[in-house]
N, C-alpha and C positions, 0 to 999 in steps of 0.2 A: 366476551370478545377476546379474553385473554388466551383462549385455547387454540386460536390460529395465529397467534403472534410468533414472530421469528424466534423469540426467546424460548417459548414452549416447544417448538419444533426442534430447535437445536438441543435442548435438554433431552428430549426423547430420542434424538438421533445419537447423542452421546451414551445414553443408557443402552440402546441397541448395540452399538459397536462394543461397548464394555462387555455385555453378556455373550456376544459373538466370540470376543477374544478369549473368554473363559473356556469355551468349547473346543478351541484350537481347531476349527474346521479349516481345511485347506482348499476349499472350493472358491478360488479367487475370482472366477468369472461371475459367480452369483454375488459375491461380495461387491465387486465393482459395479454391478447393475444396481444393487441395493443402495450403494453410496450415491449413485447418480440420482436415484429416486428421492433420497433424502435431500440431496442438494436442490432438486427441483422443487420439493415441497417447501424447503426453507425460502427460496426465491418467491414462490407463490405467497407464502405467509408474509414476507416483507411487502409485497405489492398490496395484499389485502389490508395490511395494518398501516398503510401510509396516513390514513386519516385518524388514527389513534391519538388521543391527547389525554393528558392527565398527570397527576402527581401521586405517587405511591409510597407506602412504607415511610410515612411522616417525612416526605420530601426527599428521601434518599435515592429515589428512582423517579425520572421524569420523562415523559414522552411529549415532544413537540414536533413542529414541522421540520426542524433541523435534524433532530435525532432520527426521525423515521425516514428521511431521505437518505441520510448516511447509511442506515441499516439496509436499505435497498441496494446501495452500492456494494456494501460488505457481503450481502447475500449473493449477489451476482458474482463477486469474486470467489466466494466459497464454492459456488456451483461450477464455475470455470475450473477451479483447482481440482475438483473431483472428476471432471470430465477429462482433463488432460492427464489424470493419474492412471490411465489404462496401461501405460508403459512404464512399469515400475521395476525394471530388470535389476536395479542396483539395491533393491530392498527384498529381503527374503520373504517367501510366501507366509511363513509361520507368524511373522510379526506384522503383516499388512493390516490386520484388524486394529492393532495399536496405532499404526500410521492414521487410519481413518478416524480413530477415537480422538487423538491429540489434535488433529486438524480441526475436528468439530469443537472441542473444548477451547482451542485458541479463538476460533470464530465467535464462540459464545462469550468469552472474555471481552473481545473487541466490541460486540454488540452491547454488552452491558456497560462498557466503558463510556460509550457515546451518550448513554442516558443517565449517567451517574449524577446524583444531585448533591452529594456530599463527599468529603475527602476520604472517608473510610470505603465507600463503595467504589470510588474511583481507583483507589490503591488496590483493593482486592481483585477487581476485574482486570486491572493492568497485570497483575501478578498471574492471574489465571491464564491470560493469553501468553504472557512471556515464558512461563515455565513450560507451557505446552510446546512452544517453539524450541525452547532449549533441548527437550527430549527428542524432537523430531530430527534435529540436524544430525546427530551421530547414528541414525538408523541405517545409514548407507553401508552396505556390506563390504568387507575386505578393503577398506580405505581408511588408513590411519589419518589422512588429512581431515576426514570428517569429524573425527574425535577431537583433533586439535582445534578445528573450527568451532566445535561445540563448546569447548572449554573457554575459548576466547570470547564467544558469544555470551556464555554464562557469566564469566567473571566481569566482563564489561557491563552487562545488564544488571547484575547484582550491585556493582558499584554505583551505577546510575539510579538504581532503585533506592539504595541506601541514602544517597544524596537527596533524592526526592522526598523520601519519608521524613528526613530531617527538616526539609523545607516545609512540609505539611505540619510538623509538630510546632514549628515557629509561628506558622499561620494560625494555628489553633490557639497558641498561647497569646498571640496578639489580639485575636478577635473573640476568643472564648466560645467559639462555635465552629463545628466542622461542616455546617451547611453552606453550600456555595452561594445561595441567595443571601444568607446572613452575612457571609464574609463581604459580598459586594455592597451591602448596606453600610458596613462600617469602614469601607475603603477611604471615603473622603477625609476621614480624621487620621488615617494612617499613611497616606502617600508621602507625607513630609518626613517620615521616619526612615532613616537609612536602613534599619533592620528589616523593615517591611520589604524593601526591594531585594535584600539579600535572600529573605524567605521565599519571595516570589520566584526569583530566578532559580533557586535551589529546587523549588517545586516543579519547575519545567523540565528538569534534567531527564526524567523518564520519557518524555514526549519528544524531546530533542533526539534522544537515543533511537526511539521508534522511527523517526523521520530520517535518521542518519545524517543530521545536520552537523556542521562544524560547531564545536570541537568534539562532539560524540559520534564521529563518523568512522573512526579507524577500524572498527570491527567488520564493516560491510564487505571489503574485498575478500578477506580470508574466509568468511562465512559463506559468501556466495560461491567461491570457488570450491570449498569443501563440502557443501551441502548438496542434497538431492536436488535435481533441476526443478522438479515440480514444486517442492516446498519453498525453495529459494524464490521462485516466482511469486508464490503466495506472500512471502515475507516482504518482497519488494513492492508489492501493490496493496494488498488488503491491509496489512499492518501499517503501512504508510498512510493510507487513507484514514484509518482510525486514529492515528497519532495526529494527523492534521485537524481532524474534527475536534479533538479534545483541546489541542493547542488554541484554536479558534475560540472555543467556549471559555477557556481560562483567560485569554487575553482580553476578550469582550467584557469580562467582569470589571475591568479597570475603567471602562467608559472613556471619557475624553482624556484621562490621565495616561491612556496607553501611548500618547504621543511622546512622552518622556522616555520611552524605550526605543524610539525609532532609530537612534544612532547605533545601538547595539544590534538591532535586527538587521539593519542594512549591512553592517560588517559581517555578520554571520551569513546572510544571503550571498553577498559578494564572494566571500572566501569559499563557501560551498559550491557556488557555480563554477568558479574559476579553477579551484583545486580538482573538482570532479572532472571537468572536461579536459583539462591538461593532462591529468594522470591517465585518462581513458585513451589518449592518442596513442600510447606506446604499448598497449595490452594486446596479447595475441589469444588469451583465453577468453572465450565469449562471455562467460558468467562474470569474470573479473572486470571485463569491460563494461558490462551492464551494472556491475556494483558501483563503479565510479560514475557511470551515467546516472544512477539513481541519487547519488549525492548531489549532483548538479541539478537534477530535477526537483530535488527537495528545496534547493535554493530558489527555483522559479516559483514553486508553491508558496514560499514565504512572502513573496512580493505582495500578493493580495492581503495577507495579514498585516503587513506594514502599512498599507493604505488605510486599512481600519474603517472603511466605509462600506456601504452596501454593495457597491460596484465592485470593489476589490475582493471582498469576501466571496461574492458570487463568482467572480473570475477564478479564484483559487479552488473553489468547490467544483466548478465546471472542469477545470484542467485536471484536478485530482480525479474526477469521474472517468474522463477519457484516458488518463494515464493508466488506470487499472487495466483497461482493455488493450491498449497498444503495447504495453510492456508484457502483458500475459501472451499476446500473440508472438512476440520474440522468444519467450521462454518456451512456448509450445513447440515452435519449430525446432529449437535446440533439443528439446526432449525426444522428438521424433527421430532426428538424424543421429542422435547419440548411440554409440555402439556399446551395448551391455551396460548402460547407465553411465558411461565415462564422460568426463568433461569434453566439451566441444571447443576445438580451436578454429581459427579463420580457415585452415586448409580443409576442414570437414565440410565446408560449404561449396567446394568446388563442383561446378556442374549441377547445382541444385535445380536450376530452371529446366534441365533436361530430365532429371530423375523424378521431379515432382513439380510441375508448373504451378499447381495450386499452392503448395507450400512456399514456393519461391515468391509468389505474388503476395501471400500473406505476410511473409518476412519483409518484403520491400515496403509494403504499406505501413506495417508496424513501425519500421525503423524511420521512414520518411515522416511519419506522424510524430515520433519522438523528437526528430530533428526540427519539426515545425515547417515542413514543406507544404505549401498550399496545393490543393484546397482541402486538405485532410483535417481530421478533428484536433490534432495536435497543434496545427497552425492557428486554427480558430481559437483554441484555448489560449495560446500564447499571445494572440492578438488582443483578447480580452484582458489578459494580465498586464501587458505592456501599455495598452491604452489606459487602463485604470491608474497605473503607476504615473504615467504622463500627466493625465488630468488631475491627479492628486498632488502634483508638484514634485514628483520624483523622476524628473526626466533623465537625470544622469544614471540613476539606477536601471531605468528601462533601456537606455542606450548600452549599458554594460551587459545587460541580459541578452540583448540582440546580438552583440558581438560574441557572446558565449554560445548562442545558438548556431551562429555561423561556424565556430570552431567545432562544435559537436557533429556538424554535417560530415566532417572528414572521416571520423572513425565509424559512423554509420554507413557511409558510402563504401568503406573498405569491405565491409560484410556483403553489401549488395553486389559489389564488383566480383567477389568471389563466387557469388550465386549465379550471376548472369554472364560474366565475361571470362570466366576461367574455364578451361576444358574439363570434360568429364573425367574423373579418375579411372583407374583400372577396372577390370571386369569384376572385382570383388564389390564394387559399389554399384549394385543394380538399381532399378527403379524403386522408389519409395512408395509403398501402398498404405493408404490411409483407410481406417475403418469408417463406418457411416458417421459415427459421432464426431470423429475428427474432421470429416468433410463439412459436415453441418456447422461445426464450430468455425472453421475457416471462412465459410460463406457468410455467416452471421457477423464475424468480426469485420470482414471487408465491407459489408453493408453498413455496420455501425460507424466505422471510421469515416466512410464516405458521407453518410447522411448527417452525422454530427458536425461535419466540416461544412457541407454545402448548406445545410439547413439547421443551424444551431438554435433557431426558434423552437425546435421540437423539445430540446432539453433545458434551455436556458430559463424559461419562465418557472419551471419546477425548482431549479437551483435558486433563482431570485427569491421565490416565495419561501424557501426553506430558510435563507439567511435573514428574512424580514423579522424573524422573531427577536433578533438582537436589537432591532431599532424601533420596537413597539408598533410594528405595522400590522 
């Protein structure tokens, strides 16, 4: 059964792109088609391996309902990233095989991360995904900002990684085991020790960084602004989903003792939501605005983790899933209207509804969904999150999140206003033509955001079943 798993397919894809890069072929059209094929194959493998269960390599790698569902979402994100990578004007043709190679290894690291059963596997898979992303950011040609963004991303990531590995070493010293199950068994006798809580929070640093949660959020705006649009979209969605999954798995190791952390989590969530939304209000660069938006969105995702119950975790996972699609929709539109791969400002959306009604509709639904406007998937996800918080006794937190959602509506509406209410620019801005894959992606995204919003029962049972593994169901 291993031969059709997503891990096997991604390893094969990485080898394929590696050998292609050695040949230095410049037939980018063939490469793009083959990349889409590998993405579709990985997605099919994730679907067929949903039912795989087991513990491998002496417990260092485990497959359960939670890990397999998250891998399906990661595979969907990987496929979308490959599909929207048809317009790579800001990356030289000769290094595009390397672009696909490191995009694949980053996905492989994230897939391994959600199945990690011990600290060593968790650390190595996190580093595989992180260093692949560090390499992808500066691939943007003739742009010094991308190099600066890459250095900030690398230095911040290495610092977070160093803090995390120090926390891992403390956990290993306290428990005498690197196995997550073994650590969980020894927690009842350790939770009274202050050094344990120091070790635990240091261990979470790498995943707070992945989620761009306060206080490890400062890298996001510069990296989003300086990086290639497609890879930044990948970082803001797939990487965030992987970080959320591992954060949930680590926090659930604490069992009932996780309530001791709720005060700290609430502060992190509140600051992330408020800081992200307020900073996004004054941005004119599309990617920088979405960077601050992603910080706020990470705060929303944390609400379900704070609840710590089945309803809360299911709500976080549901919202994380729909977030991958609605955020990718915004980045896809930005990549299409970008001229020569340059950054997109608000003025670039002038008259988009006239230049491409399908793109304008995709953008509007994606942004409305991010804002939580009914009846789209983003609204349904936030409804689940805020309802779970309210029923778990966190009514003030839910109210603060609702206020933040209202604030976010302003800067999302600014983009939609430019697309629909502003006049078409000069003759140099003609109609935008989408290829077949681009049109199919737009239609599928529109259908998904509508169906997941109107009929959440299609997705929610699968999400609930995946988080049931933490509650012995």
